[in-house]
N, C-alpha and C positions, 0 to 999 in steps of 0.2 A: 503492500499501500504507501502510495507517492505522499511524504509530510507538504501537508495545504502549507500553505504563506498568502496571508494577509499582512497587510500593509497601514496603519494610522498616523498621521498625518495633524497634528498638533497645529491651535490656532497661531502657534507662538514657532512655526518652522523655522527654519532660514533655506532658501533657496537650496544651499549646499551644507551637508555637515561634514567637519572636522576631526570631529571625535568619534568613536565607536566602544559601545561596551556590549557583553555577551552574557548572557545570561538563562538559567536555567530552572522549569516550576515541574512539579511532581502535583497531577491529580491523584490522592488519594480519599478513596471510597472504599468506608469498612460498615457491614449494619446497617446500611442505607446510608450514612452519618460521612462526609466531606470533612476531610482535616485541612485545618486554615490556621493562621499566625496569625491571632487574634493584635493588638498594640493595644491594651485596657486602657493607657493613660491618653491614645490621641484619636482611641476612638475608630483605627483603623483595622480592617479586616485585608488579607493578604493572601492569595496559594503560596503555601510556603515555594521558597529558592531563591534566588541569590546570583552574583558575579561567576563567572569562569574564572579560576586564578591558571595562574601558567600550568603548563603539559597536563593539563588535566582535559579527559574527550567530557564531552555535555555533560553524556551518561553519569561518570562519576561525578562531575557538577549539583548536577541533580537530587545524587545522593546525597550527598557531602551535606549540600545547604536545606535540605528536608529534616537530616540530624540534627543540625546545629539549631535549627527553628526549634522541632519540636519533643525532638529526642527519638523519635522513630524511625526504624533503620529499613529503608522500601528499597525494592527491584521495581527497577525502570521494562514496563512488559510493552511502550507502543510510544514510540515519539510521534506523534497526532499534531503540531502545528509548530510552523514557527509565526512569530510573530512581530513583524520591524515597524518599528516604531521612531517619530521625527519630528526632536522638540529642540529648540532652538538650534544648536547649532551640533547636538548628540544626535545618530542613529542608536536604536534599543536595539538591539536582537532577545529577544526571549523567544530558547523554546520550550516547550511543553509538552510534559511523558505521563501516558498513564500509569501507574505505579502501583503497586502492592506489598501491605505491610509485611516483611519480615524476620520485625526482631524490634530492642527497645533500647533504647540508648541514655545520657543525658544530653543535654541541650547545652550548646555549647554558644551562648549570645555576646554581642558583641556591648560595648558600653553601650550606643546608642539603642539595643535593643531595650537592656535592657532597665532603660531610662526610661523608657518608652512602654515598658512592663509587655513585654509581647509572652503571649502562653500561647500554648498549641489549647485547640478546640475541635473536638467535632458535631460540625452543625449540618443540616439538614440541608441538601445542594438545592433546593429550589427558594430558602430562604434565603443563601449566597445569590442566588436567581436576582432574586430581587433586591437587596442591599447596593450589588454592584449595577444595577440597571436602572438606578437613579445616581449615574455617575456626572450626568447635566447640570444640576443641582450646585453643582463642586465650581461651575466653568469662571463664576467671578469670582470666589473668595477663594479655591485652592488649584490649580492648575495642575501640580503634579497630580492631588489626591483622583483628581478630575481623568486623568491620562490614567492611571493606573487603574478606578477599577474600568475605566472605558475596554483596557486590556481585558482585566479578570473578567469581565460580563462575556467580551467576543469571545475568550478562550471556554469559558462555560458555553455557553450558545453551540459552541464547534463540537463542544464534548457531546454534549445531548444529543447534537444532530447523528452526530458517528455512531449514538449509543442505537440511535435508532435504525440507522442504517445496518446494520449488523444484526436487529435484531428481524427484520424483516426480513434477511436474504439469507 
């Protein structure tokens, strides 16, 4: 199955980009609940993931980032989506994987994640879709959150669409 690529151009995107950041995110569903990184102090919900490090494959990045943020060890099953986002002079490339939980470890949070009180939560995926669908509510006040929620909304919509196709085939 080919990986779908979607582009998002922010309102503040420059005509060309000079910086690129690659990241990976893991969609983890267990017992009809979705694993989410919830930054409690800023009321921010994200699909677990983060930036690619040197000499790391995108699969390794996904495993490391999900574990660091949530404490869950996952196995990427399918790389189903790549999202190219353009904001200011940046191109952000996010690789989305469908993952299974294979173990438990400890969180390894950054200072910023500790300050924002990042905790893992298992939430109904439909509730997350509803939260992310309100991305335009942040257009005037918080472009970063608007963009992140648009990205996550798009990824979840694609995830649900791919699941429906699998069921009908």
